[in-house]
VODO-557616 format. One record per residue (C-alpha): residue number from 1; residue in one letter; z, y, x. Coordinates in steps of 0.2 Angstrom, whole numbers, plus 5000, padded with zeros to 4 digits. Layout:
<site><nr>NUM</nr><rest>A</rest><zz>Z</zz><yy>Y</yy><xx>X</xx></site>
...
This chain:
<site><nr>1</nr><rest>M</rest><zz>5734</zz><yy>4457</yy><xx>6069</xx></site>
<site><nr>2</nr><rest>S</rest><zz>5725</zz><yy>4474</yy><xx>6070</xx></site>
<site><nr>3</nr><rest>E</rest><zz>5730</zz><yy>4489</yy><xx>6060</xx></site>
<site><nr>4</nr><rest>C</rest><zz>5717</zz><yy>4495</yy><xx>6047</xx></site>
<site><nr>5</nr><rest>G</rest><zz>5716</zz><yy>4514</yy><xx>6043</xx></site>
<site><nr>6</nr><rest>V</rest><zz>5712</zz><yy>4522</yy><xx>6027</xx></site>
<site><nr>7</nr><rest>S</rest><zz>5694</zz><yy>4525</yy><xx>6032</xx></site>
<site><nr>8</nr><rest>D</rest><zz>5691</zz><yy>4507</yy><xx>6037</xx></site>
<site><nr>9</nr><rest>R</rest><zz>5698</zz><yy>4502</yy><xx>6020</xx></site>
<site><nr>10</nr><rest>L</rest><zz>5687</zz><yy>4514</yy><xx>6011</xx></site>
<site><nr>11</nr><rest>F</rest><zz>5672</zz><yy>4506</yy><xx>6019</xx></site>
<site><nr>12</nr><rest>T</rest><zz>5675</zz><yy>4490</yy><xx>6009</xx></site>
<site><nr>13</nr><rest>I</rest><zz>5672</zz><yy>4497</yy><xx>5992</xx></site>
<site><nr>14</nr><rest>R</rest><zz>5656</zz><yy>4500</yy><xx>5983</xx></site>
<site><nr>15</nr><rest>Y</rest><zz>5652</zz><yy>4515</yy><xx>5972</xx></site>
<site><nr>16</nr><rest>K</rest><zz>5638</zz><yy>4516</yy><xx>5959</xx></site>
<site><nr>17</nr><rest>C</rest><zz>5636</zz><yy>4535</yy><xx>5957</xx></site>
<site><nr>18</nr><rest>D</rest><zz>5632</zz><yy>4543</yy><xx>5940</xx></site>
<site><nr>19</nr><rest>D</rest><zz>5622</zz><yy>4559</yy><xx>5940</xx></site>
<site><nr>20</nr><rest>K</rest><zz>5636</zz><yy>4568</yy><xx>5931</xx></site>
<site><nr>21</nr><rest>S</rest><zz>5653</zz><yy>4571</yy><xx>5939</xx></site>
<site><nr>22</nr><rest>H</rest><zz>5668</zz><yy>4563</yy><xx>5930</xx></site>
<site><nr>23</nr><rest>L</rest><zz>5679</zz><yy>4576</yy><xx>5940</xx></site>
<site><nr>24</nr><rest>I</rest><zz>5678</zz><yy>4594</yy><xx>5933</xx></site>
<site><nr>25</nr><rest>I</rest><zz>5687</zz><yy>4610</yy><xx>5940</xx></site>
<site><nr>26</nr><rest>K</rest><zz>5692</zz><yy>4618</yy><xx>5923</xx></site>
<site><nr>27</nr><rest>E</rest><zz>5693</zz><yy>4636</yy><xx>5929</xx></site>
<site><nr>28</nr><rest>R</rest><zz>5686</zz><yy>4642</yy><xx>5945</xx></site>
<site><nr>29</nr><rest>D</rest><zz>5697</zz><yy>4658</yy><xx>5945</xx></site>
<site><nr>30</nr><rest>T</rest><zz>5713</zz><yy>4646</yy><xx>5946</xx></site>
<site><nr>31</nr><rest>C</rest><zz>5706</zz><yy>4639</yy><xx>5962</xx></site>
<site><nr>32</nr><rest>L</rest><zz>5703</zz><yy>4657</yy><xx>5969</xx></site>
<site><nr>33</nr><rest>S</rest><zz>5721</zz><yy>4662</yy><xx>5966</xx></site>
<site><nr>34</nr><rest>C</rest><zz>5729</zz><yy>4645</yy><xx>5972</xx></site>
<site><nr>35</nr><rest>K</rest><zz>5738</zz><yy>4648</yy><xx>5988</xx></site>
<site><nr>36</nr><rest>T</rest><zz>5741</zz><yy>4631</yy><xx>5995</xx></site>
<site><nr>37</nr><rest>K</rest><zz>5724</zz><yy>4622</yy><xx>5990</xx></site>
<site><nr>38</nr><rest>D</rest><zz>5733</zz><yy>4606</yy><xx>5988</xx></site>
<site><nr>39</nr><rest>C</rest><zz>5718</zz><yy>4596</yy><xx>5982</xx></site>
<site><nr>40</nr><rest>N</rest><zz>5711</zz><yy>4597</yy><xx>6000</xx></site>
<site><nr>41</nr><rest>Y</rest><zz>5725</zz><yy>4587</yy><xx>6006</xx></site>
<site><nr>42</nr><rest>F</rest><zz>5732</zz><yy>4575</yy><xx>5992</xx></site>
<site><nr>43</nr><rest>C</rest><zz>5715</zz><yy>4566</yy><xx>5989</xx></site>
<site><nr>44</nr><rest>P</rest><zz>5714</zz><yy>4550</yy><xx>6000</xx></site>
<site><nr>45</nr><rest>S</rest><zz>5695</zz><yy>4550</yy><xx>6000</xx></site>
<site><nr>46</nr><rest>D</rest><zz>5692</zz><yy>4568</yy><xx>6003</xx></site>
<site><nr>47</nr><rest>V</rest><zz>5684</zz><yy>4572</yy><xx>5987</xx></site>
<site><nr>48</nr><rest>Y</rest><zz>5690</zz><yy>4591</yy><xx>5986</xx></site>
<site><nr>49</nr><rest>E</rest><zz>5686</zz><yy>4604</yy><xx>5999</xx></site>
<site><nr>50</nr><rest>W</rest><zz>5688</zz><yy>4623</yy><xx>5999</xx></site>
<site><nr>51</nr><rest>D</rest><zz>5671</zz><yy>4632</yy><xx>6003</xx></site>
<site><nr>52</nr><rest>K</rest><zz>5676</zz><yy>4648</yy><xx>6011</xx></site>
<site><nr>53</nr><rest>K</rest><zz>5658</zz><yy>4655</yy><xx>6009</xx></site>
<site><nr>54</nr><rest>Q</rest><zz>5656</zz><yy>4652</yy><xx>5991</xx></site>
<site><nr>55</nr><rest>K</rest><zz>5675</zz><yy>4654</yy><xx>5987</xx></site>
<site><nr>56</nr><rest>M</rest><zz>5676</zz><yy>4638</yy><xx>5977</xx></site>
<site><nr>57</nr><rest>T</rest><zz>5682</zz><yy>4621</yy><xx>5978</xx></site>
<site><nr>58</nr><rest>T</rest><zz>5668</zz><yy>4608</yy><xx>5980</xx></site>
<site><nr>59</nr><rest>V</rest><zz>5669</zz><yy>4591</yy><xx>5972</xx></site>
<site><nr>60</nr><rest>A</rest><zz>5661</zz><yy>4576</yy><xx>5980</xx></site>
<site><nr>61</nr><rest>Y</rest><zz>5664</zz><yy>4565</yy><xx>5966</xx></site>
<site><nr>62</nr><rest>E</rest><zz>5654</zz><yy>4551</yy><xx>5974</xx></site>
<site><nr>63</nr><rest>N</rest><zz>5668</zz><yy>4548</yy><xx>5986</xx></site>
<site><nr>64</nr><rest>C</rest><zz>5681</zz><yy>4546</yy><xx>5972</xx></site>
<site><nr>65</nr><rest>I</rest><zz>5691</zz><yy>4529</yy><xx>5972</xx></site>
<site><nr>66</nr><rest>E</rest><zz>5698</zz><yy>4533</yy><xx>5954</xx></site>
<site><nr>67</nr><rest>C</rest><zz>5716</zz><yy>4533</yy><xx>5960</xx></site>
<site><nr>68</nr><rest>G</rest><zz>5720</zz><yy>4548</yy><xx>5948</xx></site>
<site><nr>69</nr><rest>T</rest><zz>5730</zz><yy>4557</yy><xx>5960</xx></site>
<site><nr>70</nr><rest>C</rest><zz>5721</zz><yy>4574</yy><xx>5957</xx></site>
<site><nr>71</nr><rest>R</rest><zz>5725</zz><yy>4574</yy><xx>5938</xx></site>
<site><nr>72</nr><rest>L</rest><zz>5743</zz><yy>4573</yy><xx>5943</xx></site>
<site><nr>73</nr><rest>A</rest><zz>5745</zz><yy>4582</yy><xx>5959</xx></site>
<site><nr>74</nr><rest>C</rest><zz>5736</zz><yy>4599</yy><xx>5956</xx></site>
<site><nr>75</nr><rest>P</rest><zz>5750</zz><yy>4611</yy><xx>5953</xx></site>
<site><nr>76</nr><rest>S</rest><zz>5739</zz><yy>4621</yy><xx>5940</xx></site>
<site><nr>77</nr><rest>H</rest><zz>5733</zz><yy>4605</yy><xx>5931</xx></site>
<site><nr>78</nr><rest>N</rest><zz>5715</zz><yy>4612</yy><xx>5934</xx></site>
<site><nr>79</nr><rest>I</rest><zz>5706</zz><yy>4596</yy><xx>5937</xx></site>
<site><nr>80</nr><rest>H</rest><zz>5699</zz><yy>4586</yy><xx>5922</xx></site>
<site><nr>81</nr><rest>W</rest><zz>5698</zz><yy>4568</yy><xx>5927</xx></site>
<site><nr>82</nr><rest>V</rest><zz>5691</zz><yy>4554</yy><xx>5917</xx></site>
<site><nr>83</nr><rest>Y</rest><zz>5685</zz><yy>4537</yy><xx>5921</xx></site>
<site><nr>84</nr><rest>P</rest><zz>5666</zz><yy>4536</yy><xx>5925</xx></site>
<site><nr>85</nr><rest>K</rest><zz>5656</zz><yy>4530</yy><xx>5911</xx></site>
<site><nr>86</nr><rest>G</rest><zz>5653</zz><yy>4511</yy><xx>5909</xx></site>
<site><nr>87</nr><rest>G</rest><zz>5643</zz><yy>4503</yy><xx>5923</xx></site>
<site><nr>88</nr><rest>Y</rest><zz>5647</zz><yy>4517</yy><xx>5936</xx></site>
<site><nr>89</nr><rest>G</rest><zz>5661</zz><yy>4520</yy><xx>5947</xx></site>
<site><nr>90</nr><rest>I</rest><zz>5670</zz><yy>4510</yy><xx>5960</xx></site>
<site><nr>91</nr><rest>T</rest><zz>5670</zz><yy>4491</yy><xx>5964</xx></site>
<site><nr>92</nr><rest>Y</rest><zz>5682</zz><yy>4484</yy><xx>5976</xx></site>
<site><nr>93</nr><rest>K</rest><zz>5676</zz><yy>4471</yy><xx>5987</xx></site>
<site><nr>94</nr><rest>Y</rest><zz>5693</zz><yy>4462</yy><xx>5989</xx></site>
<site><nr>95</nr><rest>G</rest><zz>5700</zz><yy>4462</yy><xx>5972</xx></site>
């Protein structure tokens, strides 16, 4: 039996992307003062990335697997997370 990594499992899902993000950074200045940039590490699908040039957190909401980790794990509670509107979001291939 072969071991399946996270990236292999992410390949089995389908995401119907809305044109508007369901993940919102509330205050950009909060991200600027954040020392640890935890969101770059706790998201299993790499939605958040610190852009050194623009000095902001970028949000690739198209990759979101709707686990909700970001709404709980951001130490500043600076991420507004809601489910995507009806008909959009993630569909799991195997249940």
